[in-house]
C-alpha positions, 0 to 999 in steps of 0.5 A: 211399780214403775221405773221412776215411782218413789220406793224409798224415802230417805230423812236427814236425822235432826230436825227432819225425822227427829226432834232432837234440839231439846236434848242437844240445848239440855247438853249445851246448856249443862256445859254453859252452867258447868263453866259458870255461864248464863244458860241460853233459850231454847229458841237460840239454840234450836236453829243451831242443831242441825250444823251440829256439835261445833256451831253449838260450842260457837253459839255457847262460846263465841270467844273461844277460837275453833280449833283450840284445845279449850273449844275441842274440850268444849265440844267433847263435854257437849257430846258426852252429856248429850250421849248420856241424855240422847233420849231424854226428850228426843221424839220423832216429829208429830206425824212422823210415826204415821208417816212411817207406818204409811211407808211401810204398809205401801211396801216402800221403805225408808232410812237416814242419812245423816252427818251425826257420828255413827257413835251418837246416831246407833244409840239414839235410832236403837233407844226410839226403836227405829233401827230394825225398821231402817233400811239403811242408816248411813251416819256422817263416818259411814262412808268416807264423804259426808253430805253434801257429797253424793257418796253417802246418799248412793250408799244408801240407795244401795242398801235400800234396794233403790236406784237414786231416781226412786228415792226421795231425800228430806232435809232441813238445810241447804246442804241436804238439798245439795247432797240429794241433788248430786246423787240425782234424788228428788228432794223435799224441804221440811219446813218444820225442822231447824231452819234459821230465820235468815235462811230461804229454803225456797231457794235451795232448789228442792222438788218440793217443801212440806210444813208437816209430814203429813204433807209428804204423804200427800206429795208421795200419793200424787207423785206415784200416781202420776209417774 
């Protein structure tokens, strides 16, 4: 295998590897109902999922000041409900299972780099029986820095046994593409992820964009055949 061929594919978790939005929406709507608030449509919640619990509390309780005790109480309750229901409906995106099998069949490897905290990432990956297959699982608290800083990305490279220029990072947020570039990786936008309507992923500077996980297979084949 040539030095600059891709041998490791790293994924963001929420909105890229896994469709976690149904369970996070369930958690937010549970907290809203507990607070005697109207629940929100799934279509309203979905674009906020990649931005984490703080963004979800802001969405559900816009009048509560971030950083206040009330805001933190709501966030902790949201996360508690989510942990209790962490794989209620969460599944890999359609076509992702086939992609992971394709990567493994080619004797390549894959891993996860997410800003989700480890106490949520671990149980989710374990429940879906993905932990033992991943070459690395880097959570938001694994290293001192979080995306878009390159530290978690480079730590993933070391664990996967690849150089940065042998890695492709796939994500659904601008910070994912920035993180990959900061680490010296090729990057790809997962257009099937949780991208808000007012975002323009074509301006993020990614090396590629795909509408479906199958597109990653096609891109890998073309890249490695010509590198």
